[in-house]
Every structure is written in C-alpha cells, then in structure tokens.
N, C-alpha and C positions, 0 to 999 in steps of 0.2 A: 394314494393317499389315503390314510385310515380315517375312516368317518368319525370314529369316536376315540378318544383316550381312555374313557372309563364311562361305566353306566352304571346307574344305580335306580331302581323303582322306589318311589315313595310310598307312602302310607295311603290306603284307599285305591281307589280306581286310577291307575296311571293313564289309561286312555281319556277319560274324562272325568278329572280330580274334582272333589267337591269343592267349593268355593271356599277360601278362608273367609271365617265369617267377621274377623276384624276389618277385612279389607273390602267389605262389601259395598259400603257408600262410595268408595273411589271406584270400584269397578264399575257401579251404576253410571258414574260420572263419565268414565271413559267409553263406555257403551253408548252414552247419549252423544258425546263428541263425535264420535265416530259415524254414527248415524247422520248427524247434522252435516257431517264432512262430506259424506257420500251423496246425501240430497243436493248439497250444494254444487257438488262438481259432476253429477250423473251426465255420461255421454254414452248411452245406452250401445252395447251391453255391460260396459264398464264405467268407469271415470276417466276423465282427461283433465289433467292438471298441469298444462304446459310450463315450462321454465319461463320464468318473466312473463308471464301470459295470464289471462283471467282467470282460469281454476286455480292457480298457485295464488295469486293474488287473495282470492277468496278464501281458501284454506288459511293463510296467514291472518286474515282478519279474524276469522272464526276462533283461532287459538288465542289471538289477542285479546278479543273479548273476554273469552272464557278465563285467561289468566287475570284481567282487571277484575272479574266478579271475584276471583279467589283472594283479591288482595296483594297480587303481587305488582312489584314494579314491571312495565312494560317500556320497552324502547326499541327503535328500528333504526339499523345504522344506514348509511350512505348506500350501501349495494343490496339492503332489503333485509338483511339477517334480522330475524324477530329474537329478543332477548327478554326473558320472563324471569325475574329475579325474586327469590324468598330471600330477605336478609338475615344475614347470620349475626352474632353478637360482636364479632371483629372482624370489620369490613375491609381491613388491611390485609386478611389471610388471603391466599389464593383460593379460588372458589371450585366447588365440585360442580361440573358441568355435564348435564343429559342432554342430548340432542339427537336430531336425525333430520331428514329433508321431507318437504311436502310436496314436491311435484311428483308427477307419475308419468309412466309411458302412455301413450294414446290408448284409450279403451281398456285401460289398466285396471287392477284391483284396489281397492279403497285402503289396504293396511300397509302396502310396501312405504316405509320411511314414516307415514301418519302416525302408526300405531307407536313408535317410539317418541314421539312428541306429546302424544296423548299421553302415554305412560309416564313421563315426566312431569305432566301439570297433576296427573291423579297422585302421584307420590309426594308432591308439594302441598297438595290439598289434604293428604293424610297427616303430614307433619303439622298442618295448622291445626288440623281438627285434634290432635293429640297434643297440640298445646307445647309442641316441641321447642327448647332453645337451643339451635345449632350454633355451633362454635363459629362456622365460616358461611358464605353465601351459598345458596344452591341457585344455579342459573340453568334454565331450560332453554335450549336453542331451537328455532325453526330455520333450518338452514335451505338456501336457496340452490336451484339448479343442479341435483345431483345424477338426474336421468340423462345419460348423455346423447340418448337419441334425439334431443332437440338441439343441442349445441354438441360438436363433435370434440370434447375435451373432459377427461375424466375429473371427478370432483370439483367441477367448476365453482360451485358456491362456497365450499369449506376452502378451496385453495384461494379465492379471492379474498376472504376473510382475512387471510394471514400474510397477503401480499406476495403469494407464490407465482401468480400467473405471469407470462410474458407482458409488457406493457402496451405491445400491440393487439392484444386479444380483443378488446371491446370493438375494434374498427376494422379487424379482419375476419373475426370468428361469426359465422352465420347461422341463424336457425334452419333447420332442415326443410321444416315446413312452409316458411316464408320468404326465405334467401334474404332477410333482412340481418343487420349486423346485430351484435350484444347490445352495443351501446344505443341503437335505435330503440330496442326493446326494453332496455333499462329505463332510458328518458321516457318512453310512453308510459311506463309504471309509475313515474315520479321519483326515480332514483338516479344516482349519479354515478357514471363510469369512471369519473377522475381519479379515486384511490387506486383502481386497477392499473390505469395507465401510468400512475406514478410508483406503482409496486409498494405501495402504503399497506401495513397491516392495520386491521380495524380492531385486533384482539390480540394482546400480549400473551404468548405461549407461557411466559414465568408467573402470570396471573391465574394460571389453571392448575389446580393441584392434581386433579385426573377427569378424563372424559369416559362418559358411560353412554352406549347407543344400545337401547333396545331395539329388536327389529323381527319381523317375521322370519322364519327359515325360508329359504326360496329353493329349497330341495326337500327331498324325500325323508332323510334319515332320522328325524324325530318321529314322524309317523309309522316308519318301519320298527323303530324300538319302543314305540308305544309310551313315548314320554313328553311331557309338555314344555319342557324348558332345555336350552341348550346353552352352555357355557363356551365361548367361541375363545379358541387357543390361537389362532392366525387368520389372515386375511390374505388370500391370493393377489399376487401381482398380476398385471395384464400387460400384453403386446398386441395392439389393435391396429389394424389397416381398414378403415372403414369405407374408402373410396378408391380400392385397387382395381386395374384392369388389365387386360391384355389384348392388344391389338395386331390384327392378322389382313387378311386380304377377302373382302366379298367376292366369292365366285359360283359359278353355276354347279348345281347340286347333282348333275348326272355327268358333265361334261368333262370334269377336272378330276383326274386320277389321284389318289392319296399321297403319292410322292410328290405331288406339284402344288398340294393345298397347304395353304397358311391358315389353319382352321383356329381361330381364337378361342372356340367353345371346349374344343378338344385338349387343347395346352392348358387352360384353365382348370379343366377337370383333371388332367395330369398331374397338375400341382397339388390340388387338394387331395387326390388318392395318394400322392407320395407322403403329404402331411399327415394323412391317416395311418399309413404304414410306419412311419417314424413314431406317431402317437403310440402305436401298438408295442412298438419295440421299448419305449420309455416306460410303459406300463409293467411289462415283462421283467424290466430292471429294476422295479420298484420305485421309480421317480413318479414325482407328481407333475401330471400335465393335463390339460384339458383343450380341446381344437375344435372351433366352428367356424364354418363358413356361412354366415347367415343371409349374404344376399349372393344370386348368381342370375344374371341376367343379360340377355343379348341386346342389341340395340333395336327398340322398338320401330325405330324410323326406317330400319334397313332389314330386319329379321323378316323371314318368310321361309315354308316349308321347302321350297325349292332353292334355297341358297346357303352355301357354306358360310357360317358366320365369320365375319372378319373383325367383331368385337365383342368382348365380354366385361361386363362390370361385375366384381365380386367384393367380398369382404371377408376378413380374417379376424379371428378374436382367439388368443392364446394365452392359457392363464397358468400359473404354478406357484406355489409356495417358494420356489427357490429360483433366486435373482440370476444365479449362474445359468440356470437351464434356460430361462427367457432369452439372456442375451445369446447362448449358444443357438438356441432355436431361431433368432432372427439373422445370425449369420448363414445359417443352414437354408433360411428361404432366399438370401441372395444368390449363394451357390447354385441353389436347385433353380431358380428363376433363370439364371444365365445359361445354365447346362440344356433347360427347355427351350430357351430363345434359338439357340445353335442347332438343337435337335430340328425344331419345327418352324424355323424362320419367322416366330413371332417376337414381339416386344412386349414385356411385362413393365408396369408402372405400380408399384406398392403404394405411390401417393403418399401424403402427410399420415403418419402414424402417431399414435398416442401410447406412452409406456407408463405404467402406474406400479411402483415398489411393491413388493410384498410388504405386510406388516404382521409383527409379532405381538399378541396382546400380552399385557402387564400380568406377570405371575401372581403378585400379590393380591391384586384386584380380583383375578380369577379365583383365588383362594377364599376370599371374602365373600364373594357371591354364592361359592359353593358351600360355605360354612352356614349363610343365610338360608341357603335351600335345605340344607339339613335341618336346621331349626323348625322350619315350617312343613317339614316333611313331604317336600317335593320331588316329584321324580325329575331326574336330571342327567345329562351326560356332557362330557366334553368333547368338543367338535371345531374342525376348521370350517371356515366360510369360503365356498368356491366364488360367491358372487363379490364384488367390490363394494365399499361401503365408505362414507366420510370418516369414520373413525380412522381410516387408514391415514389420512391427513394429520389427524392429531396424533397419532402414534410416531409416524415419519418426523414430527418436529420434537420428539422427546417426551411428549406428555403422556404420563403413564394411562393405559386406555384399555378399555374391555369391551365386549360385546354380549349381550343376553339374547338369544333366540327363543322364538315362541313356535310352537308346531302350526303347520300350515299344509292342510291336507292336499290342496290342488295344484301346487306349483304357484309361480309368480308372474309377473308381467303379463297377467290375462285376468279377466273379469271374475273368474272363479275362485280366486284368492279366498281363503278362509280363516277365520281366528275365533276359535271357540271362546266365549267370555269366561268359562271356567278356566282355560290356559291363560288368557290375559292375567286373571285373577291370581294364578299361581306366580307368573311373571311377576308380577306387582308385589307379590308378597317377599320373593326373593330380593327385588330392587329395593324395596322399602327397608329390609332386613339389614342390607349392605349399606344403605346411607346412614343407619345409625352408627355404624363404625367410621365411615368415610367423612361425615360430617362432624365427627366429634373433635 
C-alpha cells in the first residue's frame, strides 16, 4: 500500500506548526475537554472506557454537558448514540454530520475516537462564535462501542444506529471481560436493545448530506512525513477470527517421537508462518495486505514444560483495501488448515469470524478538505487508513464520507498516544474551512 498519494508541507514549521490565531478559543476548548475526559476515565497507566460501561457513560455525559453549554440541541437515542445539533436555517435539508466513538481499549490512549467528537464540538463552537448562518444542520455524533475488544463485532455502535446488526446480536453477543450479553450491559446503562432486535434504523441515511470523522492517525506515516494532517482516501476492510483454535493431543515431551505427535502449538505456528509467507508474496506483487496473530496461547489448565501441547488458542486479523483479496485469503485459510490437519493429525476451528468491507472516501469531500488546508497553509498528505473506523459504516450506506487524520507520535491503543494541540488546531482549521462549503 502506498502510504500517501500526495504530500505538501505547509507554511511555517510542519513538525510543530504555529496555532492558527483565529482558531485559538476553540483549540483551548478542545484541550480542556480532552483533559477533563482523561481525568474522568483514568485507569493508570492509560484510560479505560469500556463499551456500554462506566467509562464510556462518563465520556458521553461530559460531551453532552459541553454541547448544552454551547447552546446545541442534545439528544440520546434508545441505543445510546449522542446527537448534538447546531440548527441550520432549513431544517428539512440533509445534515452535515461529524462523529466518532468515545469508548477505548483497556488502559488505552485518550485521543482515539474522542478527539473526533471534541473537534466536532469545537467546530460548532467556532460557527456560533462567528455568528455563521448555516443552510443546514450540523450534527455531532458520539457513537457507541467501536472498539471490538469488548464485543467481538466490528463497528457495533454505528451498525446498530442504522439497523444493520443481526437481530440476535443483543442476546448472543457477550462482552469479553464480563461474559454478560450486550442486552444486559445496555439495560444496565438505561438503554434499550429492542431496536437492534427489530433491525430498526435510528438514523436515516437519506437525511445525511455527508459524514466526516476526524481521528488521530494510528500509524507512523504523518510523523515520518513531518506533517500534521492527513486526508484519508480509503479504509481497509478486515477479515477477523478472534477465537480460533487448533486441537491435537497432550502427550509426554520426551517419550513421544515427532512422527507420533499431534502437536497443536506447532500446527498453529505452521499456519501463521504460512500466512506470513503469503503476505510477503502479496507485498512483492504490489498487493495491499497486513496480517496479525494477536493471541497465541496454550491451555493453562494443561500446559507444562514437559508436555506436548494438545490445544492452542489463537486469533487472526487480516486487512486489505481489496475486497477480492480478502475473500481469496479466506479461501486460502480453509485450504491451508485442511492441509495441516491431514499432515499433522490435528483439527482447526477458526470459530466465528467478522468481515468488514473496505470503504472508499468521497473524492469531492477529500478535495474540499484539501482546499481548506491550502487556504490555511496546513501541511497535509493524502493517505489510506489501515485501521477500521465507523466512517466505513457510513460510506458503505452510500453516504459521502471522509476522514481527517491528525499526527500522533506514539502509535495507538496504548497509554502513550499523543496529540499536540498545535496539530489539533491545524486539523480544526481544515475542518472548519471545509464546513464553510459543506454547510452552505
């Protein structure tokens, strides 16, 4: 994958740009909100905002309070989506929507997802301060449950918002840390799983003119380029098997020769090694593919230094911008596991999988964002997103969608996520500049 389609340094210091003075009050608001959010969900060494849990609840309450202070209309739907609206002159027109999620991974960083919601509120604050009379509504969404480490379903909150989840989801999907169902957690939070069971949409795609998701970059491309802002061209799709396993036979480590073993650990490692070889081949051919085995564990009830492991649990996360390549890789996995079963006398079970389609970002909105960055002298580049985002749900429904990335020096899903406030201000200047056109 080409990390960037184009790059252009802005005026001034692209590594740490000077904060645009016209955006200073809103940048200060964003900094204050992010600091409050971190303090409210601190779980050292990072923050924890579990999906449909206390940390996410507090985050939504803080954003709702800030929106009310700004004079925005505040509403929460049955599944907990927070809607904060700056009314436009013609309320019958489809709205411009800015949004992201407010949950986090355990002991994660403060900015993943939350920075996008905060930037939406800051953009609304600037429009109010300038006395802007927008033609249509601006809606800022606080979306539930994006981080699938809690519930093994991608884009859970945004798919629920549009009635896209299987009806059995609330009663069958269980949270990883508690073992309790989604419905139980929702009810505990004062929410109602009924719309999900009924497949009922709580937001009409036809009422959305476009969707924008500001977000920290979760990789190193902007840091390497020395640029504060990225305009996303597309979001990788994913093929995930979070609860895969291989079963063999527990036997004596010294007494059983290799030919008689049914070693689950070696079979699992052989599959992962074969997947890496395929990944390398695809890269050499110019294809876009990334593969990860995030979990690799023998059975703690049986494992011992003197035992051949008879069970291995593992996970697979495979991503690409190419939907056909994802489907081809899935077929390859089935063929390779069958081959290893016959060769090693084991049994693979990939378990339930999740499949998220790749999403292309709207070219027109990309250009609007780019022009807004040029007007403010912001250092920018066009780039693909390797991580998944709720924006993919909106794009998949045919809603013109785009993402704005902000530089983050220390990766993501860890306590060391960073967001320099000058970079946030640069992104906010691009966002508000684009809104002038999108809301007209």
